[in-house]
C-alpha positions, -999 to 999 in steps of 0.1 A, spaced: -102 -575 -205 -105 -537 -202 -69 -535 -189 -58 -555 -219 -76 -531 -242 -63 -500 -224 -27 -513 -227 -30 -516 -264 -46 -481 -267 -18 -466 -248 8 -484 -269 -10 -472 -301 -9 -436 -288 28 -439 -281 35 -453 -316 15 -424 -331 37 -399 -313 69 -417 -322 59 -419 -359 49 -383 -360 82 -372 -345 102 -394 -368 84 -380 -399 91 -345 -388 128 -352 -383 132 -370 -416 114 -344 -436 135 -316 -421 167 -336 -427 160 -337 -465 185 -316 -484 173 -285 -501 158 -252 -490 120 -250 -493 123 -212 -497 146 -215 -527 123 -241 -542 92 -219 -538 108 -187 -550 127 -205 -578 163 -210 -584 163 -190 -616 172 -158 -598 204 -174 -584 223 -153 -559 205 -121 -570 170 -132 -559 150 -110 -536 165 -115 -501 136 -96 -485 110 -119 -500 131 -149 -489 133 -136 -454 96 -129 -453 87 -164 -466 111 -180 -442 94 -162 -413 60 -172 -427 70 -209 -428 86 -207 -394 120 -218 -408 138 -189 -391 132 -207 -357 153 -234 -341 144 -270 -348 130 -278 -313 107 -248 -314 95 -258 -349 89 -293 -336 69 -281 -306 48 -258 -328 42 -286 -354 32 -311 -327 8 -285 -312 -6 -280 -347 -13 -317 -350 -33 -317 -318 -55 -290 -333 -57 -306 -368 -33 -281 -384 -9 -297 -408 2 -265 -424 -4 -252 -459 6 -265 -493 36 -246 -506 21 -243 -541 -17 -240 -536 -15 -222 -503 -45 -243 -492 -45 -260 -458 -32 -295 -461 -60 -307 -438 -86 -294 -462 -70 -311 -492 -66 -343 -473 -103 -342 -464 -110 -340 -501 -85 -366 -513 -88 -393 -486 -125 -403 -492 -117 -408 -529 -91 -434 -520 -114 -448 -494 -140 -453 -521 -116 -476 -539 -98 -494 -511 -128 -505 -489 -149 -520 -517 -118 -537 -532 -108 -553 -499 -144 -564 -492 -147 -579 -527 -113 -596 -524 -122 -611 -491 -157 -623 -501 -142 -640 -531 -108 -651 -517 -118 -667 -484 -144 -690 -499 -120 -700 -527 -93 -707 -501 -117 -730 -482 -127 -746 -514 -91 -754 -524 -82 -766 -489 -110 -791 -488 -101 -804 -523 -64 -806 -518 -46 -825 -546 -75 -824 -570 -76 -806 -604 -97 -778 -589 -69 -772 -564 -43 -770 -591 -62 -747 -614 -73 -723 -586 -38 -721 -572 -23 -714 -606 -48 -686 -612 -42 -672 -578 -4 -672 -583 -9 -655 -617 -31 -628 -601 -5 -623 -573 24 -620 -597 9 -595 -622 18 -559 -614 -11 -535 -608 -3 -514 -639 -5 -544 -662 -38 -556 -647 -52 -521 -648 -41 -516 -684 -56 -549 -695 -89 -541 -678 -90 -507 -693 -83 -521 -728 -108 -549 -726 -137 -533 -707 -132 -497 -717 -116 -496 -752 -125 -528 -769 -159 -536 -755 -168 -500 -744 -186 -511 -713 -170 -487 -688 -151 -454 -688 -113 -459 -685 -105 -427 -666 -119 -398 -646 -137 -393 -613 -173 -384 -606 -185 -372 -572 -209 -399 -558 -230 -371 -542 -236 -356 -576 -239 -387 -598 -239 -420 -580 -243 -441 -612 -215 -422 -629 -193 -427 -598 -200 -465 -599 -192 -467 -636 -159 -447 -632 -149 -466 -600 -156 -501 -611 -124 -506 -631 -100 -494 -604 -119 -513 -577 -116 -545 -597 -79 -538 -603 -73 -534 -566 -95 -564 -556 -73 -585 -579 -44 -579 -556 -63 -588 -524 -81 -619 -537 -51 -642 -543 -35 -632 -510 -67 -640 -491 -72 -672 -510 -37 -686 -506 -35 -676 -469 -69 -691 -461 -59 -723 -479 -27 -726 -459 -42 -720 -425 -72 -742 -433 -49 -771 -442 -32 -767 -408 -65 -764 -389 -81 -794 -406 -54 -816 -393 -59 -807 -356 -73 -831 -331 -105 -811 -323 -115 -813 -360 -111 -850 -360 -132 -851 -328 -159 -830 -343 -161 -853 -373 -162 -883 -350 -192 -868 -332 -211 -869 -365 -212 -832 -372 -219 -823 -408 -189 -814 -430 -202 -779 -435 -205 -774 -397 -170 -788 -391 -154 -766 -418 -170 -733 -412 -179 -733 -375 -149 -751 -361 -122 -748 -388 -126 -715 -405 -130 -694 -373 -96 -707 -360 -80 -703 -394 -91 -667 -397 -66 -652 -372 -35 -652 -395 -58 -643 -425 -70 -612 -407 -34 -602 -400 -24 -605 -436 -55 -588 -449 -52 -560 -424 -16 -553 -434 -26 -554 -470 -54 -529 -463 -29 -505 -447 -5 -510 -477 -33 -503 -502 -40 -468 -489 -5 -457 -499 0 -483 -527 -28 -473 -549 -7 -447 -567 -3 -468 -599 -40 -476 -600 -50 -440 -595 -25 -428 -621 -37 -455 -646 -73 -445 -642 -67 -408 -635 -83 -411 -601 -75 -380 -580 -70 -397 -546 -46 -397 -517 -18 -416 -534 -18 -393 -564 -18 -363 -541 13 -377 -524 30 -385 -557 27 -349 -570 36 -336 -536 69 -355 -538 74 -345 -574 70 -308 -566 88 -310 -532 58 -297 -514 70 -306 -479 39 -299 -459 18 -321 -483 43 -350 -481 46 -347 -444 8 -346 -439 1 -375 -462 28 -398 -448 15 -390 -413 -21 -399 -422 -9 -431 -439 12 -440 -408 -17 -434 -385 -39 -456 -407 -14 -484 -403 -13 -480 -365 -51 -479 -363 -55 -510 -385 -29 -529 -364 -48 -519 -333 -81 -532 -347 -64 -564 -357 -49 -568 -322 -83 -562 -306 -100 -586 -330 -78 -615 -317 -98 -613 -285 -130 -617 -303 -119 -647 -323 -99 -664 -294 -109 -653 -259 -77 -668 -245 -57 -640 -261 -74 -613 -240 -56 -623 -208 -22 -633 -222 
């Protein structure tokens, strides 16, 4: 088993190196000179050449690409992602500030979506063809089809503007005011949970329908086991493997896909940080955020891969 785990850890490390290298090459291949962008193009050909040379040396742009790559890779190993071109603040420090804010939204949203979606999927699978099945699937399809900005706008209007139950925008530090943080975070969390719930529900329903037709389920029923025991102990555990894959991929996507939710609710998280970094052409910020998001994807896929062995021991030795 440990050799199986070690192989996957080494593969994840290789992927991380490959992704980091690809991000560096792509960012450096983007047209445009960061020095011109920082100093401004208003000066035209008559801009201060001395200032441009000094800034180019400061950013390391006067060195060949292989040397810059080696220095950047060495900086990654020490946690140095460079400095923002506009704020002159280390990207690592800003990421440490922005990332938890997105984490505060994504993790509760995924947990809430799973806690509601998986039982609903089991409920509809065990009542296939009934009115409950049709209504639940229709609502799930509606929730899956609605864009985040529409769902967020509706929630903000109903719960924030019309009924005045919750604030519609802003961020409060949970260490300073936990209740205020909960009030400001509930709407974006509900908005994001609405994207996870229908996916978890529909995937659980599909896999449960496949599992409930297997021979070992019929054998368990023939032995006289209770329906609850058959469904949850024998059926759901085997049906969860593809559900975990889909939810894991959705979790990785949400870290970079919360930009619309964060913009709608004025939540200063990681996606908003990336959005304004792209808008301002702040290359170190864009490079650092994309790298972090890519590493999150790799880590989530590694955890999904390792979870297979817990759910099905046969996979450990395959």
